[in-house]
C-alpha positions in Angstrom: 5.6 -18.6 -30.7 2.7 -21.1 -30.7 1.1 -19.9 -27.2 0.4 -16.5 -28.7 -1.8 -17.7 -31.6 -3.9 -19.8 -29.3 -4.1 -17.4 -26.4 -7.8 -17.5 -25.0 -8.9 -20.2 -27.1 -9.9 -23.2 -24.6 -11.0 -26.6 -25.8 -14.4 -27.0 -24.5 -14.5 -30.8 -23.7 -11.5 -32.8 -23.7 -11.0 -36.7 -22.7 -8.6 -37.8 -20.2 -7.5 -41.5 -19.7 -6.6 -42.4 -16.2 -5.4 -45.9 -14.7 -7.7 -47.3 -12.1 -7.9 -50.9 -10.7 -10.6 -51.9 -12.9 -9.0 -50.6 -16.2 -8.4 -47.4 -17.8 -11.3 -45.1 -17.1 -11.8 -42.2 -19.8 -12.9 -39.0 -18.1 -14.5 -36.2 -20.3 -13.7 -32.8 -18.7 -15.8 -29.7 -19.2 -14.1 -26.6 -17.8 -17.3 -24.7 -18.0 -19.5 -27.1 -15.7 -20.1 -26.4 -12.4 -20.1 -29.9 -11.0 -18.4 -32.9 -12.6 -20.4 -36.1 -12.1 -17.3 -37.9 -10.4 -15.7 -35.0 -9.2 -11.9 -35.8 -8.7 -12.4 -39.2 -7.7 -11.1 -40.8 -11.0 -7.7 -38.9 -10.4 -7.3 -39.9 -6.6 -7.9 -43.5 -7.7 -5.3 -43.2 -10.3 -3.1 -41.5 -7.7 -3.3 -44.1 -5.2 -2.8 -47.0 -7.7 0.4 -45.4 -9.1 2.0 -44.2 -5.6 1.3 -47.9 -4.4 -0.6 -46.2 -1.3 -3.7 -48.8 -1.4 -1.8 -51.8 -1.9 0.5 -51.1 1.0 -2.8 -50.3 2.9 -4.0 -53.7 1.9 -0.9 -55.5 2.7 -0.3 -54.1 6.2 -4.0 -54.4 7.3 -4.2 -57.6 9.7 -7.9 -58.1 8.8 -8.7 -61.8 8.4 -11.8 -63.7 7.6 -12.3 -67.3 8.2 -15.0 -68.1 6.1 -15.1 -69.2 2.5 -18.3 -66.9 2.0 -16.2 -63.5 3.4 -15.7 -60.8 1.2 -12.0 -60.0 0.2 -10.0 -57.7 2.5 -9.7 -55.3 -0.7 -13.4 -55.0 -1.0 -13.9 -54.2 2.5 -11.0 -51.9 2.7 -11.9 -50.0 -0.4 -15.5 -49.8 0.8 -14.3 -48.2 3.9 -12.2 -45.6 2.0 -15.2 -44.4 -0.5 -17.6 -44.3 2.4 -14.9 -42.1 4.4 -14.4 -40.0 1.3 -17.9 -39.5 0.3 -18.5 -38.2 4.2 -15.7 -36.0 4.1 -16.9 -34.3 0.7 -20.5 -34.4 2.0 -19.6 -32.4 5.0 -17.1 -30.2 3.0 -19.7 -28.9 0.5 -22.9 -28.8 2.9 -21.3 -27.4 5.9 -21.0 -23.9 4.5 -24.8 -23.9 3.6 -25.8 -24.8 7.0 -23.7 -22.8 8.9 
């Protein structure tokens, strides 16, 4: 009954909260925008946190540093993950333009 009354009416902007390792992030979603500033990244981070995939990745990695000045394993692997994702997305976006 309520669906017929609101059919065709979409909210212009709405906010979604996603849980990340840095705390909750509020993402404003605009369905009419061609490009989102963060893309789907906050939702992907939420997925790997909730599923435990990233935590398992950190635990199973044999990486060890002996220096007290060394970065944490989480920082190194997190940077590696983000760089890999960025390169994948960059290639996916630009490859049709250069073909």
